Structure formats: C-alpha cells, structure tokens
PARO-614046 format. One record per residue: chain; residue in three letters; x, y negated, z of N, C-alpha, C in turn. Coordinates in nm, 2 decimals. Atoms other than C-alpha are relative to their C-alpha. Last residue first. Example, Ala and Ser with C-alpha at 12.3 -4.5 7.8 and 13.67 -1.06 7.14 Angstrom:
# PARO-614046
ATOM vomi kollo n_east n_north   n_up ca_east ca_north  ca_up c_east c_north   c_up
ATOM    A   SER  -0.09    0.11   0.00    1.37     0.11   0.71  -0.08   -0.11   0.08
ATOM    A   ALA   0.09    0.12   0.00    1.23     0.45   0.78   0.09   -0.12   0.00
//
This chain:
# PARO-614046
ATOM vomi kollo n_east n_north   n_up ca_east ca_north  ca_up c_east c_north   c_up
ATOM    A   SER  -0.14   -0.03  -0.06   -0.35     0.12   0.75   0.09   -0.12  -0.01
ATOM    A   ARG   0.00    0.04  -0.14   -0.71    -0.01   0.69   0.13    0.03   0.07
ATOM    A   LEU   0.02    0.14  -0.01   -0.68    -0.01   0.31   0.01   -0.05   0.15
ATOM    A   ARG  -0.12    0.08   0.06   -0.52     0.33   0.30  -0.02   -0.15   0.02
ATOM    A   LEU  -0.11   -0.02  -0.09   -0.78     0.49   0.54   0.12   -0.08  -0.05
ATOM    A   VAL   0.03    0.07  -0.13   -1.06     0.34   0.34   0.11    0.01   0.09
ATOM    A   MET  -0.03    0.15   0.03   -0.90     0.45   0.01  -0.03   -0.08   0.13
ATOM    A   THR  -0.14    0.02   0.01   -0.90     0.81   0.14   0.04   -0.14  -0.02
ATOM    A   GLU  -0.05   -0.01  -0.14   -1.26     0.79   0.25   0.15   -0.02   0.00
ATOM    A   ILE   0.03    0.13  -0.07   -1.36     0.66  -0.09   0.06    0.01   0.14
ATOM    A   ALA  -0.08    0.10   0.06   -1.19     0.95  -0.27  -0.01   -0.13   0.07
ATOM    A   PRO  -0.13   -0.02  -0.05   -1.35     1.20  -0.03   0.10   -0.11  -0.06
ATOM    A   SER  -0.07   -0.12   0.06   -1.69     1.06  -0.13   0.14    0.01   0.06
ATOM    A   LEU  -0.15    0.01   0.00   -1.88     0.83   0.10   0.06    0.13  -0.05
ATOM    A   LEU  -0.05    0.09   0.10   -2.24     0.81  -0.01   0.15    0.00  -0.01
ATOM    A   THR   0.02   -0.06   0.14   -2.34     1.13   0.17   0.06   -0.10  -0.10
ATOM    A   ALA  -0.10   -0.11   0.01   -2.19     1.00   0.50  -0.01    0.07  -0.14
ATOM    A   LEU  -0.13    0.06   0.03   -2.38     0.67   0.45   0.11    0.11  -0.02
ATOM    A   SER  -0.07    0.04  -0.12   -2.70     0.86   0.43   0.14   -0.05  -0.04
ATOM    A   PRO  -0.14   -0.02   0.00   -2.93     0.88   0.13   0.06   -0.05   0.13
ATOM    A   ASP  -0.06    0.04  -0.13   -3.30     0.93   0.21   0.15    0.02   0.00
ATOM    A   PRO   0.10    0.07  -0.10   -3.52     0.95  -0.10   0.07   -0.05   0.12
ATOM    A   ASP   0.07   -0.10  -0.08   -3.24     1.01  -0.36  -0.08   -0.07   0.11
ATOM    A   LEU   0.13   -0.02   0.06   -3.16     0.72  -0.59  -0.08    0.11   0.07
ATOM    A   ALA   0.09    0.10  -0.06   -2.87     0.62  -0.36  -0.14    0.01  -0.06
ATOM    A   THR   0.05   -0.06  -0.12   -2.69     0.94  -0.46  -0.11   -0.09   0.06
ATOM    A   GLN   0.09   -0.11   0.04   -2.64     0.80  -0.81  -0.07    0.06   0.12
ATOM    A   LEU   0.12    0.06   0.07   -2.51     0.47  -0.68  -0.10    0.11  -0.04
ATOM    A   ALA   0.09    0.05  -0.11   -2.28     0.67  -0.44  -0.13   -0.07  -0.06
ATOM    A   THR   0.07   -0.11  -0.06   -2.15     0.87  -0.73  -0.09   -0.04   0.11
ATOM    A   PHE   0.11   -0.04   0.09   -2.08     0.55  -0.91  -0.07    0.12   0.05
ATOM    A   VAL   0.10    0.10  -0.01   -1.88     0.42  -0.61  -0.12    0.04  -0.09
ATOM    A   GLY   0.07   -0.02  -0.12   -1.68     0.75  -0.59  -0.12   -0.10   0.02
ATOM    A   THR   0.07   -0.13   0.02   -1.59     0.73  -0.96  -0.09    0.02   0.13
ATOM    A   LEU   0.13    0.04   0.07   -1.49     0.37  -0.89  -0.09    0.12  -0.03
ATOM    A   LEU   0.08    0.09  -0.08   -1.24     0.48  -0.64  -0.13   -0.03  -0.06
ATOM    A   ALA   0.06   -0.09  -0.10   -1.11     0.78  -0.84  -0.09   -0.09   0.09
ATOM    A   ASN   0.11   -0.08   0.06   -1.05     0.54  -1.13  -0.07    0.09   0.10
ATOM    A   GLY   0.11    0.09   0.03   -0.86     0.30  -0.91  -0.12    0.07  -0.07
ATOM    A   ALA   0.07    0.03  -0.13   -0.65     0.58  -0.76  -0.12   -0.09  -0.03
ATOM    A   VAL   0.07   -0.12  -0.04   -0.56     0.71  -1.11  -0.09   -0.03   0.13
ATOM    A   ASP  -0.08   -0.11  -0.06   -0.45     0.37  -1.23  -0.10    0.11   0.05
ATOM    A   TRP  -0.05    0.03  -0.14   -0.65     0.15  -1.47   0.07    0.12   0.06
ATOM    A   GLY  -0.14    0.03  -0.01   -0.67     0.19  -1.85   0.05   -0.04   0.14
ATOM    A   ALA  -0.03    0.14  -0.02   -1.04     0.16  -1.87   0.15   -0.04   0.01
ATOM    A   ASN  -0.07    0.04   0.12   -1.10     0.51  -2.01   0.05   -0.15   0.01
ATOM    A   GLN  -0.12   -0.08   0.01   -1.19     0.66  -1.67   0.08   -0.04  -0.13
ATOM    A   VAL  -0.10    0.02  -0.11   -1.43     0.38  -1.59   0.13    0.07  -0.03
ATOM    A   ILE  -0.05    0.14   0.01   -1.61     0.38  -1.92   0.11   -0.03   0.10
ATOM    A   LYS  -0.10    0.01   0.11   -1.62     0.76  -1.91   0.05   -0.14  -0.02
ATOM    A   LEU  -0.13   -0.05  -0.05   -1.77     0.74  -1.56   0.10    0.00  -0.12
ATOM    A   ALA  -0.06    0.10  -0.09   -2.05     0.52  -1.68   0.14    0.04   0.04
ATOM    A   GLN  -0.05    0.11   0.08   -2.12     0.75  -1.97   0.07   -0.10   0.08
ATOM    A   ASP  -0.12   -0.05   0.07   -2.15     1.05  -1.73   0.06   -0.11  -0.09
ATOM    A   PHE  -0.12    0.02  -0.08   -2.37     0.84  -1.50   0.12    0.06  -0.07
ATOM    A   ASP  -0.09   -0.11   0.05   -2.64     0.80  -1.77   0.14   -0.02   0.08
ATOM    A   GLU   0.06   -0.09   0.10   -2.95     0.60  -1.68   0.09    0.11  -0.05
ATOM    A   PRO   0.12   -0.06  -0.04   -2.85     0.43  -1.36  -0.07    0.10  -0.10
ATOM    A   ALA   0.00   -0.09  -0.11   -2.49     0.40  -1.45  -0.13    0.06   0.03
ATOM    A   TYR   0.03   -0.14   0.05   -2.52     0.25  -1.80  -0.01    0.09   0.12
ATOM    A   LEU   0.12    0.00   0.07   -2.56    -0.11  -1.67  -0.04    0.14  -0.05
ATOM    A   LEU   0.11    0.01  -0.09   -2.29    -0.06  -1.41  -0.14    0.01  -0.07
ATOM    A   ALA   0.01   -0.12  -0.08   -2.04     0.06  -1.66  -0.12    0.00   0.09
ATOM    A   ILE   0.05   -0.10   0.09   -2.12    -0.23  -1.90  -0.01    0.13   0.08
ATOM    A   VAL   0.14    0.01   0.02   -2.08    -0.47  -1.61  -0.06    0.10  -0.09
ATOM    A   VAL   0.07   -0.05  -0.12   -1.75    -0.33  -1.51  -0.15   -0.01  -0.02
ATOM    A   ILE  -0.02   -0.14   0.00   -1.62    -0.38  -1.87  -0.07    0.06   0.12
ATOM    A   LEU   0.10   -0.06   0.10   -1.77    -0.72  -1.87   0.01    0.15  -0.01
ATOM    A   PHE   0.13    0.01  -0.06   -1.57    -0.82  -1.56  -0.11    0.07  -0.09
ATOM    A   ASN   0.00   -0.11  -0.09   -1.26    -0.69  -1.74  -0.13    0.00   0.09
ATOM    A   PRO   0.02   -0.13   0.08   -1.34    -0.92  -2.03   0.00    0.12   0.10
ATOM    A   LEU   0.13    0.00   0.06   -1.38    -1.22  -1.78  -0.02    0.13  -0.08
ATOM    A   CYS   0.11   -0.05  -0.08   -1.09    -1.15  -1.54  -0.13    0.01  -0.08
ATOM    A   HIS   0.10    0.11  -0.03   -0.81    -1.19  -1.79  -0.12    0.06   0.07
ATOM    A   ASP   0.03   -0.01  -0.14   -0.55    -0.90  -1.77  -0.10   -0.11   0.05
ATOM    A   TRP   0.07   -0.13  -0.02   -0.55    -0.86  -2.15  -0.02    0.03   0.15
ATOM    A   PRO  -0.10   -0.09  -0.06   -0.48    -1.23  -2.20  -0.07    0.13   0.04
ATOM    A   TYR  -0.03    0.02  -0.14   -0.77    -1.36  -2.41   0.12    0.08   0.05
ATOM    A   TYR  -0.10    0.11  -0.02   -0.75    -1.39  -2.79   0.03   -0.02   0.15
ATOM    A   HIS  -0.14   -0.05   0.04   -0.91    -1.04  -2.84   0.10   -0.11   0.02
ATOM    A   PHE  -0.10    0.06  -0.09   -1.21    -1.15  -2.63   0.14    0.04  -0.04
ATOM    A   SER   0.04    0.14  -0.04   -1.49    -1.10  -2.88   0.10   -0.07   0.09
ATOM    A   SER   0.00    0.10   0.11   -1.33    -0.81  -3.05  -0.03   -0.14   0.04
ATOM    A   ALA  -0.13    0.01   0.06   -1.25    -0.61  -2.74   0.01   -0.10  -0.11
ATOM    A   VAL  -0.08    0.07  -0.10   -1.58    -0.69  -2.57   0.14   -0.02  -0.06
ATOM    A   TRP   0.05    0.14   0.01   -1.77    -0.58  -2.89   0.08   -0.08   0.10
ATOM    A   ARG  -0.07    0.05   0.12   -1.55    -0.26  -2.89  -0.05   -0.15  -0.02
ATOM    A   LEU  -0.14    0.03  -0.04   -1.67    -0.20  -2.53   0.08   -0.06  -0.12
ATOM    A   ALA   0.00    0.11  -0.08   -2.03    -0.23  -2.64   0.14   -0.04   0.05
ATOM    A   GLU   0.02    0.11   0.08   -1.97     0.01  -2.92   0.00   -0.13   0.08
ATOM    A   ASP  -0.13    0.02   0.07   -1.82     0.26  -2.68  -0.01   -0.12  -0.10
ATOM    A   TRP  -0.10    0.07  -0.08   -2.12     0.22  -2.45   0.13   -0.03  -0.07
ATOM    A   PHE  -0.06   -0.09  -0.09   -2.38     0.30  -2.72   0.11   -0.08   0.08
ATOM    A   ILE  -0.15   -0.01   0.03   -2.59     0.02  -2.87   0.06    0.09   0.11
ATOM    A   GLY  -0.04   -0.14   0.02   -2.96     0.10  -2.84   0.15    0.02  -0.03
ATOM    A   GLN   0.01   -0.03   0.14   -3.10    -0.25  -2.88   0.05    0.14  -0.04
ATOM    A   ARG   0.14   -0.02   0.03   -3.16    -0.26  -2.51  -0.02    0.03  -0.15
ATOM    A   LYS   0.03   -0.14  -0.05   -2.78    -0.21  -2.46  -0.15    0.03  -0.03
ATOM    A   ARG  -0.06   -0.10   0.09   -2.71    -0.51  -2.69  -0.04    0.14   0.05
ATOM    A   LYS   0.08    0.01   0.12   -2.95    -0.73  -2.49   0.05    0.11  -0.10
ATOM    A   TRP   0.12   -0.07  -0.03   -2.78    -0.62  -2.16  -0.09    0.00  -0.13
ATOM    A   VAL  -0.02   -0.15  -0.02   -2.44    -0.71  -2.29  -0.13    0.08   0.02
ATOM    A   THR  -0.03   -0.05   0.14   -2.57    -1.05  -2.42   0.03    0.15   0.01
ATOM    A   ALA   0.13   -0.01   0.08   -2.74    -1.12  -2.08   0.03    0.06  -0.14
ATOM    A   THR   0.07   -0.11  -0.06   -2.41    -1.05  -1.90  -0.13    0.03  -0.07
ATOM    A   PHE  -0.07   -0.12   0.04   -2.23    -1.28  -2.14  -0.06    0.12   0.06
ATOM    A   ASN   0.03   -0.03   0.15   -2.49    -1.55  -2.09   0.07    0.12  -0.05
ATOM    A   ARG   0.14   -0.05   0.02   -2.49    -1.52  -1.71  -0.03    0.03  -0.15
ATOM    A   LEU   0.01   -0.13  -0.06   -2.11    -1.54  -1.69  -0.14    0.06  -0.02
ATOM    A   SER  -0.07   -0.10   0.09   -2.10    -1.83  -1.93  -0.01    0.14   0.05
ATOM    A   HIS   0.10   -0.05   0.10   -2.36    -2.03  -1.73   0.06    0.11  -0.09
ATOM    A   HIS  -0.08   -0.07   0.10   -2.12    -2.06  -1.44  -0.10    0.07  -0.10
ATOM    A   ARG  -0.04    0.09   0.12   -2.31    -2.34  -1.26   0.08    0.08  -0.10
ATOM    A   PRO   0.11    0.05   0.07   -2.50    -2.12  -1.01   0.03   -0.08  -0.13
ATOM    A   THR  -0.05    0.09   0.09   -2.20    -1.92  -0.91  -0.11   -0.06  -0.09
ATOM    A   LEU  -0.14    0.04  -0.04   -2.27    -1.72  -0.60   0.05   -0.10  -0.09
ATOM    A   THR  -0.02    0.03  -0.14   -2.65    -1.70  -0.61   0.14   -0.05   0.03
ATOM    A   HIS   0.07    0.13  -0.03   -2.70    -1.72  -0.99   0.02   -0.04   0.15
ATOM    A   ILE  -0.07    0.11   0.07   -2.43    -1.46  -1.05  -0.07   -0.13   0.03
ATOM    A   SER  -0.13    0.03  -0.07   -2.57    -1.23  -0.78   0.07   -0.12  -0.07
ATOM    A   ARG   0.03    0.05  -0.13   -2.92    -1.25  -0.92   0.12   -0.04   0.07
ATOM    A   LEU   0.03    0.14   0.03   -2.79    -1.20  -1.28  -0.04   -0.07   0.13
ATOM    A   LEU  -0.11    0.07   0.05   -2.62    -0.88  -1.17  -0.03   -0.15  -0.01
ATOM    A   LEU  -0.09    0.02  -0.12   -2.91    -0.76  -0.97   0.12   -0.08  -0.04
ATOM    A   THR   0.07    0.09  -0.09   -3.15    -0.81  -1.26   0.09   -0.03   0.12
ATOM    A   THR  -0.03    0.13   0.06   -2.89    -0.64  -1.50  -0.07   -0.11   0.09
ATOM    A   MET  -0.13    0.05  -0.04   -2.90    -0.34  -1.27   0.03   -0.14  -0.05
ATOM    A   ARG  -0.10   -0.02   0.10   -3.27    -0.30  -1.32   0.13   -0.06   0.04
ATOM    A   PRO   0.03    0.06   0.13   -3.46    -0.30  -1.00   0.11    0.03  -0.10
ATOM    A   SER  -0.10    0.08   0.06   -3.39    -0.05  -0.72  -0.05   -0.06  -0.14
ATOM    A   GLU   0.03   -0.03   0.14   -3.69     0.07  -0.54   0.09   -0.09  -0.09
ATOM    A   SER   0.09   -0.12  -0.01   -3.58     0.10  -0.18  -0.04    0.04  -0.14
ATOM    A   GLN   0.14    0.02   0.05   -3.30    -0.15  -0.26  -0.07    0.13   0.01
ATOM    A   ILE   0.09    0.03  -0.11   -3.00    -0.12  -0.02  -0.15   -0.02  -0.05
ATOM    A   LEU   0.00   -0.11  -0.10   -2.76     0.05  -0.26  -0.11   -0.02   0.11
ATOM    A   ALA   0.06   -0.12   0.06   -2.83    -0.18  -0.56  -0.01    0.12   0.10
ATOM    A   LEU   0.15    0.01   0.03   -2.79    -0.49  -0.35  -0.06    0.13  -0.05
ATOM    A   SER   0.06   -0.01  -0.13   -2.44    -0.37  -0.22  -0.16   -0.01  -0.02
ATOM    A   VAL   0.00   -0.14  -0.04   -2.34    -0.29  -0.58  -0.07    0.01   0.14
ATOM    A   THR   0.09   -0.08   0.08   -2.44    -0.64  -0.69  -0.01    0.14   0.04
ATOM    A   ARG   0.13    0.03  -0.04   -2.27    -0.82  -0.40  -0.11    0.08  -0.08
ATOM    A   ALA   0.02   -0.06  -0.13   -1.94    -0.64  -0.47  -0.15   -0.02   0.04
ATOM    A   ILE   0.00   -0.14   0.01   -1.95    -0.73  -0.84  -0.04    0.07   0.13
ATOM    A   ILE   0.12   -0.04   0.07   -2.04    -1.09  -0.78  -0.02    0.15  -0.01
ATOM    A   ALA   0.11    0.02  -0.09   -1.77    -1.13  -0.52  -0.13    0.04  -0.06
ATOM    A   THR  -0.01   -0.12  -0.09   -1.51    -0.99  -0.76  -0.12    0.00   0.10
ATOM    A   ILE   0.05   -0.12   0.08   -1.64    -1.24  -1.02   0.01    0.12   0.09
ATOM    A   LEU   0.14    0.00   0.01   -1.61    -1.53  -0.77  -0.05    0.12  -0.07
ATOM    A   ARG   0.05   -0.03  -0.13   -1.25    -1.44  -0.70  -0.15    0.00   0.00
ATOM    A   ALA  -0.02   -0.14  -0.02   -1.18    -1.43  -1.07  -0.05    0.04   0.14
ATOM    A   GLN   0.10   -0.07   0.08   -1.32    -1.78  -1.12   0.00    0.15   0.02
ATOM    A   SER   0.15    0.02  -0.04   -1.14    -1.93  -0.82  -0.09    0.09  -0.08
ATOM    A   ARG   0.04    0.14  -0.02   -0.78    -1.79  -0.86  -0.16    0.00   0.01
ATOM    A   TYR   0.09    0.07   0.10   -0.67    -1.44  -0.80  -0.02   -0.14   0.03
ATOM    A   ALA  -0.04   -0.02   0.14   -0.39    -1.25  -0.63  -0.07   -0.08  -0.10
ATOM    A   TRP  -0.15    0.01   0.01   -0.40    -1.33  -0.26   0.05    0.02  -0.14
ATOM    A   SER  -0.05    0.13  -0.02   -0.77    -1.42  -0.27   0.15   -0.01  -0.01
ATOM    A   ALA  -0.05    0.06   0.12   -0.89    -1.10  -0.42   0.08   -0.13   0.02
ATOM    A   ASP  -0.10   -0.10   0.06   -0.93    -0.91  -0.10   0.06   -0.06  -0.12
ATOM    A   LEU  -0.12    0.00  -0.08   -1.09    -1.22   0.06   0.11    0.10  -0.05
ATOM    A   ASP  -0.06    0.13   0.02   -1.34    -1.25  -0.22   0.13   -0.01   0.08
ATOM    A   ALA  -0.07   -0.01   0.13   -1.42    -0.88  -0.20   0.07   -0.13  -0.03
ATOM    A   MET  -0.12   -0.10  -0.01   -1.48    -0.91   0.17   0.07    0.01  -0.13
ATOM    A   GLU  -0.11    0.06  -0.07   -1.70    -1.22   0.13   0.12    0.09   0.01
ATOM    A   ALA  -0.06    0.10   0.09   -1.91    -1.06  -0.14   0.12   -0.07   0.07
ATOM    A   ALA  -0.07   -0.07   0.10   -1.97    -0.75   0.08   0.07   -0.10  -0.10
ATOM    A   GLN  -0.13   -0.05  -0.06   -2.06    -0.97   0.37   0.08    0.07  -0.10
ATOM    A   SER  -0.09    0.12  -0.02   -2.32    -1.16   0.16   0.13    0.04   0.06
ATOM    A   PRO  -0.05    0.06   0.12   -2.46    -0.83   0.03   0.09   -0.12   0.02
ATOM    A   VAL   0.05    0.14  -0.02   -2.49    -0.65   0.37   0.06   -0.08  -0.12
ATOM    A   LEU   0.13    0.00   0.06   -2.44    -0.28   0.28  -0.07   -0.13   0.03
ATOM    A   SER   0.08    0.09  -0.08   -2.07    -0.32   0.35  -0.13   -0.01  -0.07
ATOM    A   TRP  -0.05   -0.01  -0.14   -1.86    -0.02   0.23  -0.09   -0.09   0.09
ATOM    A   MET   0.05   -0.12  -0.06   -2.06     0.01  -0.09   0.03    0.01   0.14
ATOM    A   GLY   0.14    0.00   0.01   -2.02    -0.34  -0.21  -0.06    0.12   0.06
ATOM    A   TRP   0.04    0.09  -0.11   -1.66    -0.34  -0.09  -0.16   -0.01   0.00
ATOM    A   PHE  -0.02   -0.07  -0.13   -1.60    -0.04  -0.31  -0.05   -0.09   0.11
ATOM    A   PRO   0.11   -0.09  -0.03   -1.75    -0.22  -0.61   0.01    0.08   0.13
ATOM    A   ALA   0.11    0.08  -0.03   -1.48    -0.49  -0.57  -0.13    0.09   0.02
ATOM    A   ARG   0.04   -0.03  -0.14   -1.19    -0.25  -0.56  -0.13   -0.07   0.04
ATOM    A   ARG   0.04   -0.13  -0.01   -1.17    -0.25  -0.94  -0.04    0.05   0.14
ATOM    A   MET   0.13   -0.01   0.07   -1.16    -0.63  -0.94  -0.05    0.15   0.01
ATOM    A   ALA   0.11    0.05  -0.09   -0.90    -0.64  -0.66  -0.13    0.01  -0.07
ATOM    A   GLY   0.07   -0.11  -0.07   -0.65    -0.42  -0.85  -0.13   -0.05   0.08
ATOM    A   SER  -0.02    0.00  -0.14   -0.42    -0.70  -0.94  -0.06    0.11   0.07
ATOM    A   GLY  -0.13   -0.01  -0.06   -0.38    -0.64  -1.31   0.01    0.01   0.15
ATOM    A   GLU   0.01    0.09  -0.11   -0.71    -0.56  -1.49   0.13    0.01   0.09
ATOM    A   HIS  -0.05   -0.07  -0.12   -0.61    -0.39  -1.81   0.00   -0.10   0.11
ATOM    A   PHE  -0.01    0.09  -0.12   -0.77    -0.49  -2.14   0.03    0.09   0.12
ATOM    A   PRO  -0.13    0.07  -0.02   -0.69    -0.34  -2.48   0.01   -0.07   0.13
ATOM    A   TYR   0.00    0.08  -0.12   -0.96    -0.07  -2.50   0.13   -0.07   0.02
ATOM    A   TRP   0.10    0.10   0.00   -1.05     0.07  -2.84   0.01   -0.09   0.12
ATOM    A   GLU   0.09   -0.01  -0.12   -0.73     0.26  -2.90  -0.10   -0.12   0.01
ATOM    A   HIS   0.12   -0.07   0.05   -0.59     0.24  -3.26  -0.10    0.02   0.12
ATOM    A   PRO   0.09    0.10   0.05   -0.33    -0.02  -3.15  -0.13    0.06  -0.05
ATOM    A   ASP   0.04   -0.05   0.13   -0.16     0.25  -2.93  -0.11   -0.10  -0.06
ATOM    A   TRP   0.15    0.00   0.03    0.00     0.06  -2.65  -0.03    0.05  -0.14
ATOM    A   HIS   0.04   -0.14   0.05    0.36     0.17  -2.58  -0.15    0.01  -0.03
ATOM    A   HIS  -0.10   -0.05   0.09    0.54    -0.17  -2.54  -0.04    0.14  -0.06
ATOM    A   ILE  -0.02    0.09   0.11    0.24    -0.35  -2.40   0.09    0.06  -0.10
ATOM    A   LEU   0.12   -0.02   0.09    0.15    -0.05  -2.18   0.02   -0.09  -0.12
ATOM    A   LEU  -0.01   -0.12   0.07    0.50    -0.05  -2.03  -0.11    0.02  -0.10
ATOM    A   TRP  -0.12    0.01   0.09    0.50    -0.42  -1.96   0.01    0.13  -0.07
ATOM    A   GLN   0.04    0.07   0.12    0.15    -0.38  -1.82   0.11   -0.01  -0.10
ATOM    A   GLU   0.08   -0.09   0.08    0.26    -0.11  -1.58  -0.04   -0.07  -0.13
ATOM    A   ALA  -0.08   -0.12   0.05    0.55    -0.32  -1.45  -0.08    0.08  -0.09
ATOM    A   ARG  -0.10    0.04   0.09    0.37    -0.65  -1.42   0.07    0.12  -0.06
ATOM    A   SER   0.06    0.07   0.12    0.05    -0.51  -1.28   0.11   -0.04  -0.10
ATOM    A   MET  -0.08    0.12   0.00    0.21    -0.25  -1.06  -0.03   -0.08  -0.12
ATOM    A   GLN  -0.03    0.05   0.13   -0.08    -0.02  -1.03   0.08   -0.12   0.01
ATOM    A   CYS   0.03    0.15   0.02   -0.08     0.18  -0.72   0.02   -0.03  -0.14
ATOM    A   GLN   0.01    0.08  -0.12   -0.06     0.52  -0.56  -0.04   -0.14  -0.03
ATOM    A   ASP   0.13   -0.02  -0.06   -0.12     0.78  -0.83  -0.02   -0.09   0.11
ATOM    A   PRO   0.11    0.01   0.09    0.16     0.69  -1.07  -0.13    0.01   0.06
ATOM    A   HIS   0.13    0.03  -0.07    0.41     0.60  -0.80  -0.12    0.00  -0.10
ATOM    A   GLU   0.00   -0.06  -0.13    0.75     0.75  -0.90  -0.13   -0.02   0.07
ATOM    A   ALA  -0.02   -0.15   0.00    0.71     0.71  -1.27  -0.01    0.05   0.14
ATOM    A   VAL   0.13   -0.06   0.06    0.57     0.35  -1.25   0.01    0.15   0.01
ATOM    A   ILE   0.11    0.03  -0.09    0.86     0.25  -1.02  -0.13    0.06  -0.05
ATOM    A   ARG  -0.01   -0.09  -0.11    1.12     0.42  -1.24  -0.11   -0.02   0.10
ATOM    A   ARG   0.03   -0.14   0.04    1.00     0.26  -1.56   0.00    0.09   0.12
ATOM    A   LEU   0.14    0.00   0.03    1.01    -0.09  -1.40  -0.05    0.14  -0.03
ATOM    A   THR   0.07    0.00  -0.13    1.35    -0.02  -1.26  -0.15    0.01  -0.01
ATOM    A   HIS  -0.02   -0.13  -0.06    1.49     0.07  -1.60  -0.08    0.02   0.13
ATOM    A   ASP   0.09   -0.10   0.06    1.33    -0.23  -1.76   0.02    0.13   0.07
ATOM    A   ASP  -0.05   -0.04   0.13    1.48    -0.48  -1.51  -0.08    0.12  -0.06
ATOM    A   LEU  -0.08   -0.12   0.00    1.27    -0.62  -1.23   0.05    0.03  -0.14
ATOM    A   VAL  -0.03   -0.03   0.13    1.14    -0.97  -1.16   0.09    0.12   0.00
ATOM    A   ILE  -0.13   -0.06   0.01    0.97    -0.98  -0.83   0.03    0.04  -0.14
ATOM    A   LEU  -0.09    0.10  -0.05    0.67    -1.21  -0.79   0.15    0.04  -0.01
ATOM    A   GLY  -0.10    0.02   0.10    0.45    -1.00  -1.01   0.11   -0.10   0.04
ATOM    A   LEU  -0.01    0.14   0.03    0.16    -1.04  -0.78   0.10   -0.03  -0.10
ATOM    A   ALA   0.12    0.04   0.07    0.09    -0.67  -0.78   0.00   -0.15  -0.05
ATOM    A   HIS  -0.02    0.01   0.14    0.45    -0.59  -0.69  -0.12   -0.05  -0.08
ATOM    A   THR  -0.12    0.07   0.04    0.45    -0.65  -0.32   0.01   -0.03  -0.15
ATOM    A   ARG   0.02    0.14  -0.02    0.09    -0.56  -0.26   0.12   -0.08  -0.04
ATOM    A   TYR   0.11    0.05   0.09    0.13    -0.22  -0.42  -0.01   -0.15   0.02
ATOM    A   LEU  -0.07    0.01   0.13    0.46    -0.15  -0.24  -0.10   -0.06  -0.10
ATOM    A   GLU  -0.09    0.11   0.00    0.28    -0.24   0.08   0.07   -0.02  -0.13
ATOM    A   TRP   0.08    0.12   0.00    0.00     0.00   0.00   0.09   -0.13   0.00
//
C-alpha cells in the first residue's frame, strides 16, 4: 500500500529498468501510474479498443466506498478524501459521484434505473457541471438505442481520443457504462471492468462491487453477503 501511494503520484522519476522491475515485482498489488502507463504507451496495441487507463486508482476504488458506506453523503465524502491526494477538483467530484451512486443503488428498496441515480448524484454534487450530465445522458441514450457495451466503449475512445489517457472524464464514462449495464447484464459489466486496463486488484475490487449490486436485488441482502473476499482483502489493506 505504501509502495502504491509513493509511486501513484509520479513524484519519483525512475529509469526504464527500474520501471519494468517494479511492475514485474508488483503486478497484483498496485498500479504504478507513471510506471505502468509508460510500459503501456510503449507496448500498447493500436488495434485494441480501449486506450484509457485511470492512473491514481482512486476512481476504481470509488464504487468500493459506495458499498462500504451505505450512507450516500458519507460515501461521497470518503471517496473525495481518498482522491484528494492525487486528483484535482473535477476528478475528485467524479469519484464522489460514483461512490454516491453505488451507495444509493444498494439502499434502494426498489432500485430506479442506474442512470437516474447517476444523474441525481451529478445534480446534487456538481449542479453546474452540465457536461457530466450531458455525457451520462448520451451514454444512456445510446444504450436505449440498443448499442452494445463494446460499441459504447468505442464511442468513448473516438470521442475523447484527444484527451490524456488517464483523464478523469473518459474513465468516468467507462465506469458509467459498466454501471448502466450491470442491472441488466452483469456479465457484460464485468467484461467492461476486466478489459479496462486496470490492475488485477482493481479489477477484483470492482468485480466485488458489481457482485454486491447484483446481490442487492435479492429480497434481504445482508452486508456479510455483499462483501466478497476481494472486498474484505481490500478493506484490510486500506485500513492497515
């Protein structure tokens, strides 16, 4: 965890050999944003559909905070605090939106459409960020038109090709796409997460969150049922 925090900010400049060694030695523990992205830039297959990689890890941990705290405002605050050491204002707001949305989804007795929860969170936390609402609405519109998840991801890739690949907005839309498909097809949502180019621990973490969302549709889900082994492992790691 300390190694993760040290390198995620990219404050330490390492030579190529050291970068490769760090990534090779810690493939399942952390995502060194500068190190891993350097390797991905030099070895990225241009034929792959997904060019974006969220660097600090706070965004992929945001759904976890939504599940860990079933109080939406508290979940948003925890995600914002987690992101504060690596992100600036807009990205911190986005992590809060994701956490609040997941928290709302888990406490709803009759869960409304995920897009409603997303828009509600965006309106509550960032009332002036019209672009976030518009992009979320566009993704939802395309889904209603029957566009498959891989087509939606390609739309993100083409629409934001001029953005840095660790920019918060396209990565936010990747999470949005996964959340929108989760209630109807969890297999597709998991594919979106697993193909997102994040580290193994991050993928396992989000897999646990989507499993929790699926379980929440049961009549009486308990917190013990919601917490998968992957989530419990990450809880211990975050608290240590």
